[in-house]
py3Dmol code that shows the C-alpha trace and the ligand (Angstrom):
import py3Dmol

protein = """\
ATOM      1  CA  ILE A   1      19.447  14.399 -19.605  1.00  0.00           C
ATOM      2  CA  ASN A   2      21.794  11.459 -20.006  1.00  0.00           C
ATOM      3  CA  TYR A   3      24.862  12.907 -18.415  1.00  0.00           C
ATOM      4  CA  VAL A   4      25.693  15.747 -16.068  1.00  0.00           C
ATOM      5  CA  GLY A   5      29.465  16.269 -15.740  1.00  0.00           C
ATOM      6  CA  GLY A   6      31.406  15.644 -12.535  1.00  0.00           C
ATOM      7  CA  ALA A   7      30.145  18.797 -10.792  1.00  0.00           C
ATOM      8  CA  GLY A   8      28.360  16.907  -8.011  1.00  0.00           C
ATOM      9  CA  SER A   9      24.801  16.115  -7.177  1.00  0.00           C
ATOM     10  CA  ILE A  10      23.832  19.586  -5.919  1.00  0.00           C
ATOM     11  CA  THR A  11      24.752  21.050  -9.262  1.00  0.00           C
ATOM     12  CA  ALA A  12      22.909  18.182 -10.886  1.00  0.00           C
ATOM     13  CA  ALA A  13      19.823  18.921  -8.793  1.00  0.00           C
ATOM     14  CA  GLN A  14      19.957  22.595  -9.741  1.00  0.00           C
ATOM     15  CA  PHE A  15      20.368  21.532 -13.330  1.00  0.00           C
ATOM     16  CA  LEU A  16      17.294  19.313 -13.114  1.00  0.00           C
ATOM     17  CA  GLN A  17      15.339  22.059 -11.369  1.00  0.00           C
ATOM     18  CA  ARG A  18      15.943  24.325 -14.346  1.00  0.00           C
ATOM     19  CA  PHE A  19      14.418  21.651 -16.570  1.00  0.00           C
ATOM     20  CA  ILE A  20      11.442  21.294 -14.260  1.00  0.00           C
ATOM     21  CA  ILE A  21      10.844  25.041 -14.194  1.00  0.00           C
ATOM     22  CA  ASN A  22      10.954  24.991 -17.983  1.00  0.00           C
ATOM     23  CA  LYS A  23       8.370  22.165 -17.860  1.00  0.00           C
ATOM     24  CA  THR A  24      10.380  19.743 -19.950  1.00  0.00           C
ATOM     25  CA  PRO A  25       7.985  16.832 -20.374  1.00  0.00           C
ATOM     26  CA  TRP A  26      10.549  14.109 -19.646  1.00  0.00           C
ATOM     27  CA  ALA A  27      13.764  13.915 -17.686  1.00  0.00           C
ATOM     28  CA  HIS A  28      16.259  11.205 -16.820  1.00  0.00           C
ATOM     29  CA  LEU A  29      19.395  11.924 -14.887  1.00  0.00           C
ATOM     30  CA  ASP A  30      22.440   9.760 -14.132  1.00  0.00           C
ATOM     31  CA  ILE A  31      24.317  10.990 -11.114  1.00  0.00           C
ATOM     32  CA  ALA A  32      27.260   9.511  -9.248  1.00  0.00           C
ATOM     33  CA  GLY A  33      26.740   6.322 -11.182  1.00  0.00           C
ATOM     34  CA  MET A  34      23.135   5.988  -9.993  1.00  0.00           C
ATOM     35  CA  ALA A  35      20.206   6.285 -12.327  1.00  0.00           C
ATOM     36  CA  PHE A  36      17.306   8.469 -11.271  1.00  0.00           C
ATOM     37  CA  SER A  37      14.306   8.524 -13.497  1.00  0.00           C
ATOM     38  CA  LYS A  38      10.576   8.825 -13.065  1.00  0.00           C
ATOM     39  CA  LYS A  39      10.485   5.030 -12.659  1.00  0.00           C
ATOM     40  CA  ALA A  40      13.347   4.941 -10.152  1.00  0.00           C
ATOM     41  CA  ALA A  41      12.359   7.975  -8.096  1.00  0.00           C
ATOM     42  CA  ASN A  42      12.499   5.952  -4.870  1.00  0.00           C
ATOM     43  CA  LEU A  43      15.953   4.551  -5.470  1.00  0.00           C
ATOM     44  CA  ASN A  44      18.080   4.523  -2.294  1.00  0.00           C
ATOM     45  CA  PRO A  45      20.718   7.195  -2.961  1.00  0.00           C
ATOM     46  CA  ARG A  46      23.583   5.113  -1.475  1.00  0.00           C
ATOM     47  CA  GLY A  47      27.032   6.682  -1.644  1.00  0.00           C
ATOM     48  CA  ALA A  48      26.148   9.926  -3.400  1.00  0.00           C
ATOM     49  CA  THR A  49      26.286  13.373  -1.787  1.00  0.00           C
ATOM     50  CA  GLY A  50      23.448  13.165   0.742  1.00  0.00           C
ATOM     51  CA  PHE A  51      21.918  16.595   0.560  1.00  0.00           C
ATOM     52  CA  GLY A  52      22.051  16.878  -3.218  1.00  0.00           C
ATOM     53  CA  VAL A  53      20.574  13.451  -3.710  1.00  0.00           C
ATOM     54  CA  ARG A  54      17.739  14.076  -1.244  1.00  0.00           C
ATOM     55  CA  LEU A  55      16.984  17.350  -2.963  1.00  0.00           C
ATOM     56  CA  LEU A  56      17.121  15.626  -6.318  1.00  0.00           C
ATOM     57  CA  ASN A  57      14.859  12.828  -5.124  1.00  0.00           C
ATOM     58  CA  ASN A  58      12.262  15.314  -3.850  1.00  0.00           C
ATOM     59  CA  LEU A  59      12.384  17.248  -7.088  1.00  0.00           C
ATOM     60  CA  ILE A  60      11.830  14.093  -9.089  1.00  0.00           C
ATOM     61  CA  LYS A  61       8.882  13.119  -6.865  1.00  0.00           C
ATOM     62  CA  LYS A  62       7.352  16.578  -7.251  1.00  0.00           C
ATOM     63  CA  TYR A  63       7.886  16.438 -10.986  1.00  0.00           C
ATOM     64  CA  TYR A  64       6.252  13.001 -11.081  1.00  0.00           C
ATOM     65  CA  GLU A  65       3.219  14.319  -9.154  1.00  0.00           C
ATOM     66  CA  TRP A  66       2.869  17.267 -11.526  1.00  0.00           C
ATOM     67  CA  ASN A  67       2.942  14.930 -14.500  1.00  0.00           C
ATOM     68  CA  MET A  68       0.140  12.846 -12.986  1.00  0.00           C
ATOM     69  CA  LEU A  69      -2.181  15.836 -13.066  1.00  0.00           C
ATOM     70  CA  GLU A  70      -4.307  15.938 -16.181  1.00  0.00           C
ATOM     71  CA  LYS A  71      -6.222  18.808 -17.695  1.00  0.00           C
ATOM     72  CA  THR A  72      -9.561  18.668 -19.449  1.00  0.00           C
ATOM     73  CA  LEU A  73     -11.965  21.145 -20.983  1.00  0.00           C
ATOM     74  CA  SER A  74     -15.417  21.535 -19.516  1.00  0.00           C
ATOM     75  CA  ILE A  75     -18.265  23.624 -20.893  1.00  0.00           C
ATOM     76  CA  ILE A  76     -21.421  24.616 -19.086  1.00  0.00           C
ATOM     77  CA  LYS A  77     -23.843  24.724 -22.015  1.00  0.00           C
ATOM     78  CA  PRO A  78     -26.506  27.369 -22.761  1.00  0.00           C
ATOM     79  CA  ASP A  79     -29.405  25.410 -21.224  1.00  0.00           C
ATOM     80  CA  ALA A  80     -27.630  25.300 -17.842  1.00  0.00           C
ATOM     81  CA  ILE A  81     -26.477  28.930 -17.934  1.00  0.00           C
ATOM     82  CA  GLU A  82     -30.047  29.958 -18.776  1.00  0.00           C
ATOM     83  CA  ARG A  83     -31.258  28.204 -15.615  1.00  0.00           C
ATOM     84  CA  ASN A  84     -28.497  29.759 -13.429  1.00  0.00           C
ATOM     85  CA  LEU A  85     -26.863  26.398 -12.742  1.00  0.00           C
ATOM     86  CA  GLU A  86     -23.319  27.688 -13.185  1.00  0.00           C
ATOM     87  CA  ASP A  87     -22.408  27.748  -9.467  1.00  0.00           C
ATOM     88  CA  LYS A  88     -24.103  24.430  -8.679  1.00  0.00           C
ATOM     89  CA  ILE A  89     -22.245  22.638 -11.497  1.00  0.00           C
ATOM     90  CA  GLN A  90     -18.908  24.145 -10.485  1.00  0.00           C
ATOM     91  CA  GLU A  91     -19.531  23.084  -6.887  1.00  0.00           C
ATOM     92  CA  ILE A  92     -20.041  19.463  -7.987  1.00  0.00           C
ATOM     93  CA  LEU A  93     -16.847  19.452 -10.071  1.00  0.00           C
ATOM     94  CA  VAL A  94     -14.734  20.903  -7.247  1.00  0.00           C
ATOM     95  CA  LYS A  95     -16.268  18.576  -4.636  1.00  0.00           C
ATOM     96  CA  LYS A  96     -15.278  15.602  -6.815  1.00  0.00           C
ATOM     97  CA  GLY A  97     -11.628  16.703  -6.870  1.00  0.00           C
ATOM     98  CA  LEU A  98     -11.322  18.810 -10.013  1.00  0.00           C
ATOM     99  CA  ALA A  99      -9.669  22.210  -9.692  1.00  0.00           C
ATOM    100  CA  ILE A 100     -10.903  25.031 -11.917  1.00  0.00           C
ATOM    101  CA  LYS A 101      -7.675  26.453 -13.357  1.00  0.00           C
ATOM    102  CA  GLU A 102      -9.196  28.786 -15.960  1.00  0.00           C
ATOM    103  CA  LYS A 103     -12.725  30.024 -16.505  1.00  0.00           C
ATOM    104  CA  LYS A 104     -14.493  32.459 -18.794  1.00  0.00           C
ATOM    105  CA  LYS A 105     -18.005  33.182 -19.947  1.00  0.00           C
ATOM    106  CA  VAL A 106     -18.266  33.599 -23.709  1.00  0.00           C
ATOM    107  CA  LYS A 107     -20.794  33.554 -26.513  1.00  0.00           C
ATOM    108  CA  ILE A 108     -19.417  31.888 -29.594  1.00  0.00           C
ATOM    109  CA  SER A 109     -20.585  32.242 -33.199  1.00  0.00           C
ATOM    110  CA  LYS A 110     -22.105  29.353 -35.141  1.00  0.00           C
ATOM    111  CA  GLU A 111     -18.893  29.225 -37.217  1.00  0.00           C
ATOM    112  CA  GLU A 112     -16.807  28.819 -34.066  1.00  0.00           C
ATOM    113  CA  ALA A 113     -19.164  26.122 -32.766  1.00  0.00           C
ATOM    114  CA  SER A 114     -18.865  24.306 -36.125  1.00  0.00           C
ATOM    115  CA  GLU A 115     -15.085  24.400 -35.799  1.00  0.00           C
ATOM    116  CA  PHE A 116     -15.229  23.170 -32.190  1.00  0.00           C
ATOM    117  CA  TYR A 117     -17.564  20.259 -33.025  1.00  0.00           C
ATOM    118  CA  LYS A 118     -15.874  19.432 -36.353  1.00  0.00           C
ATOM    119  CA  VAL A 119     -15.498  15.759 -35.317  1.00  0.00           C
ATOM    120  CA  HIS A 120     -19.281  15.501 -35.502  1.00  0.00           C
ATOM    121  CA  GLN A 121     -19.645  17.047 -38.959  1.00  0.00           C
ATOM    122  CA  THR A 122     -20.969  13.835 -40.528  1.00  0.00           C
ATOM    123  CA  LYS A 123     -23.662  13.397 -37.859  1.00  0.00           C
ATOM    124  CA  SER A 124     -27.273  14.161 -38.669  1.00  0.00           C
ATOM    125  CA  PHE A 125     -27.534  16.479 -35.656  1.00  0.00           C
ATOM    126  CA  TYR A 126     -24.376  18.513 -36.477  1.00  0.00           C
ATOM    127  CA  ASP A 127     -26.171  21.662 -37.635  1.00  0.00           C
ATOM    128  CA  GLU A 128     -28.594  21.580 -34.701  1.00  0.00           C
ATOM    129  CA  LEU A 129     -25.710  20.974 -32.273  1.00  0.00           C
ATOM    130  CA  CYS A 130     -23.680  23.942 -33.562  1.00  0.00           C
ATOM    131  CA  GLY A 131     -26.748  26.167 -33.545  1.00  0.00           C
ATOM    132  CA  TYR A 132     -27.415  25.174 -29.944  1.00  0.00           C
ATOM    133  CA  LEU A 133     -23.880  25.729 -28.595  1.00  0.00           C
ATOM    134  CA  SER A 134     -23.854  29.200 -30.142  1.00  0.00           C
ATOM    135  CA  SER A 135     -27.395  30.056 -29.012  1.00  0.00           C
ATOM    136  CA  GLY A 136     -26.409  31.720 -25.716  1.00  0.00           C
ATOM    137  CA  PRO A 137     -23.598  32.331 -23.253  1.00  0.00           C
ATOM    138  CA  ILE A 138     -21.499  29.363 -22.140  1.00  0.00           C
ATOM    139  CA  VAL A 139     -18.891  28.969 -19.421  1.00  0.00           C
ATOM    140  CA  VAL A 140     -15.661  27.288 -20.522  1.00  0.00           C
ATOM    141  CA  MET A 141     -13.281  25.920 -17.914  1.00  0.00           C
ATOM    142  CA  VAL A 142      -9.947  24.153 -17.741  1.00  0.00           C
ATOM    143  CA  LEU A 143     -10.221  21.506 -15.040  1.00  0.00           C
ATOM    144  CA  GLU A 144      -7.198  19.854 -13.477  1.00  0.00           C
ATOM    145  CA  GLY A 145      -6.827  16.767 -11.330  1.00  0.00           C
ATOM    146  CA  GLU A 146      -5.805  13.137 -11.319  1.00  0.00           C
ATOM    147  CA  ASN A 147      -7.431  11.383 -14.290  1.00  0.00           C
ATOM    148  CA  ALA A 148      -9.266  14.632 -14.976  1.00  0.00           C
ATOM    149  CA  VAL A 149     -10.564  13.562 -18.411  1.00  0.00           C
ATOM    150  CA  LEU A 150     -12.183  10.329 -17.248  1.00  0.00           C
ATOM    151  CA  ASN A 151     -13.171  11.704 -13.862  1.00  0.00           C
ATOM    152  CA  ASN A 152     -15.009  14.607 -15.495  1.00  0.00           C
ATOM    153  CA  ARG A 153     -16.784  12.221 -17.912  1.00  0.00           C
ATOM    154  CA  GLU A 154     -17.988  10.179 -14.927  1.00  0.00           C
ATOM    155  CA  ILE A 155     -19.164  13.263 -13.062  1.00  0.00           C
ATOM    156  CA  MET A 156     -21.044  14.424 -16.208  1.00  0.00           C
ATOM    157  CA  GLY A 157     -22.801  11.106 -16.847  1.00  0.00           C
ATOM    158  CA  ALA A 158     -24.078   9.601 -20.109  1.00  0.00           C
ATOM    159  CA  THR A 159     -24.848  11.844 -23.102  1.00  0.00           C
ATOM    160  CA  ASP A 160     -28.570  11.125 -22.780  1.00  0.00           C
ATOM    161  CA  PRO A 161     -29.730  12.395 -19.344  1.00  0.00           C
ATOM    162  CA  LYS A 162     -32.346   9.610 -19.266  1.00  0.00           C
ATOM    163  CA  LYS A 163     -29.499   7.068 -19.292  1.00  0.00           C
ATOM    164  CA  ALA A 164     -27.173   8.985 -16.946  1.00  0.00           C
ATOM    165  CA  ALA A 165     -26.342   7.501 -13.540  1.00  0.00           C
ATOM    166  CA  GLU A 166     -27.793   8.923 -10.337  1.00  0.00           C
ATOM    167  CA  GLY A 167     -25.895  11.910  -8.957  1.00  0.00           C
ATOM    168  CA  THR A 168     -24.291  12.855 -12.281  1.00  0.00           C
ATOM    169  CA  ILE A 169     -24.642  16.412 -13.613  1.00  0.00           C
ATOM    170  CA  ARG A 170     -26.628  15.293 -16.633  1.00  0.00           C
ATOM    171  CA  LYS A 171     -28.977  13.191 -14.505  1.00  0.00           C
ATOM    172  CA  LEU A 172     -29.505  16.125 -12.149  1.00  0.00           C
ATOM    173  CA  TYR A 173     -29.812  18.928 -14.687  1.00  0.00           C
ATOM    174  CA  GLY A 174     -29.861  17.618 -18.281  1.00  0.00           C
ATOM    175  CA  LEU A 175     -33.090  18.305 -20.193  1.00  0.00           C
ATOM    176  CA  SER A 176     -32.598  16.101 -23.266  1.00  0.00           C
ATOM    177  CA  ILE A 177     -29.902  14.401 -25.359  1.00  0.00           C
ATOM    178  CA  ASP A 178     -29.014  17.723 -26.992  1.00  0.00           C
ATOM    179  CA  LYS A 179     -29.625  20.068 -24.063  1.00  0.00           C
ATOM    180  CA  ASN A 180     -27.527  18.027 -21.674  1.00  0.00           C
ATOM    181  CA  SER A 181     -26.005  20.915 -19.662  1.00  0.00           C
ATOM    182  CA  VAL A 182     -22.292  20.104 -19.936  1.00  0.00           C
ATOM    183  CA  HIS A 183     -19.524  19.168 -22.325  1.00  0.00           C
ATOM    184  CA  GLY A 184     -16.309  17.386 -21.359  1.00  0.00           C
ATOM    185  CA  SER A 185     -13.326  16.343 -23.474  1.00  0.00           C
ATOM    186  CA  ASP A 186     -13.361  12.606 -24.239  1.00  0.00           C
ATOM    187  CA  SER A 187      -9.580  11.995 -24.385  1.00  0.00           C
ATOM    188  CA  ILE A 188      -6.325  13.610 -23.282  1.00  0.00           C
ATOM    189  CA  GLN A 189      -5.527  14.421 -26.902  1.00  0.00           C
ATOM    190  CA  ASN A 190      -8.861  16.131 -27.508  1.00  0.00           C
ATOM    191  CA  ALA A 191      -8.577  17.916 -24.167  1.00  0.00           C
ATOM    192  CA  GLN A 192      -5.344  19.544 -25.324  1.00  0.00           C
ATOM    193  CA  LYS A 193      -6.929  20.604 -28.618  1.00  0.00           C
ATOM    194  CA  GLU A 194     -10.085  21.911 -26.954  1.00  0.00           C
ATOM    195  CA  ILE A 195      -8.164  23.840 -24.280  1.00  0.00           C
ATOM    196  CA  GLN A 196      -6.082  25.386 -27.037  1.00  0.00           C
ATOM    197  CA  PHE A 197      -9.288  26.290 -28.907  1.00  0.00           C
ATOM    198  CA  PHE A 198     -10.665  28.379 -26.065  1.00  0.00           C
ATOM    199  CA  PHE A 199      -7.520  29.449 -24.222  1.00  0.00           C
ATOM    200  CA  LYS A 200      -4.956  30.217 -26.906  1.00  0.00           C
ATOM    201  CA  GLN A 201      -1.699  31.219 -25.234  1.00  0.00           C
TER     202      GLN A 201
END
"""
ligand_1 = """\
28
GDP
P -20.761 13.698 -25.262
O -19.292 13.482 -25.493
O -21.334 12.896 -24.148
O -21.110 15.169 -25.136
O -21.523 13.149 -26.563
P -21.147 13.116 -28.118
O -19.718 13.488 -28.332
O -21.630 11.837 -28.660
O -22.080 14.277 -28.728
C -21.752 15.631 -28.588
C -22.992 16.398 -28.255
O -23.900 16.317 -29.346
C -23.806 15.897 -27.074
O -23.351 16.344 -25.841
C -25.187 16.431 -27.372
O -25.304 17.797 -26.973
C -25.246 16.354 -28.876
N -25.947 15.136 -29.326
C -25.555 13.844 -29.191
N -26.461 13.011 -29.729
C -27.442 13.785 -30.238
C -28.648 13.541 -30.940
O -29.006 12.384 -31.207
N -29.410 14.630 -31.301
C -29.019 15.913 -31.017
N -29.791 16.942 -31.389
N -27.889 16.198 -30.361
C -27.112 15.161 -29.968
"""
view = py3Dmol.view(width=600, height=400)
view.addModel(protein, "pdb")
view.setStyle({"model": 0}, {"cartoon": {"style": "trace"}})
view.addModel(ligand_1, "xyz")
view.setStyle({"model": 1}, {"stick": {}})
view.zoomTo()
view.show()
């Protein structure tokens, strides 16, 4: 938003609120000659209509906080479901600051697993990996929190449970490099794709 006409800052705030409700990914608003943006959210609103500017400032702060929250996809793999570790794993994730926003238990076909793990199609273990992920029920979850992607990767630990750090899920519960109990997206971009894969709108 580069310009909101001379209707005053309250109108401008309501205008911005509409954008926030619509979840526009980016907003910049010039009001009463002052620039408010995500970067300048703490700007002293000198001279502009007090109430409107305070409201606007709070909205921008809230919007900024929302944008800081990341989402990632987590899977509790068949080996962990088989051993009834679902609740214990969820407890660890929540304790470490990740909120479970969506959750479902599914059993996917080998074709679906092949599509999900397509990035690994050139790997020698691709067929085995797809066979394994489709071998039993899994729990898929959308996790949300600050730095959710990286945070979840840390909580999971290294791919090979033998190399995983103490206290990580894979160290605690992983059986082997393939049966390593959990999956977690490795980047924000992949998280979006993987969430879309399991939770199509
Ligand atoms: P992750 O991101 O830590 O899950 O690891 P990768 O993306 O490298 O691999 C994806 C998944 O493939 C792992 O979680 C394992 O289940 C499996 N995997 C990785 N390396 C091997 C391997 O050498 N052999 C087999 N059978 N599976 C593997």
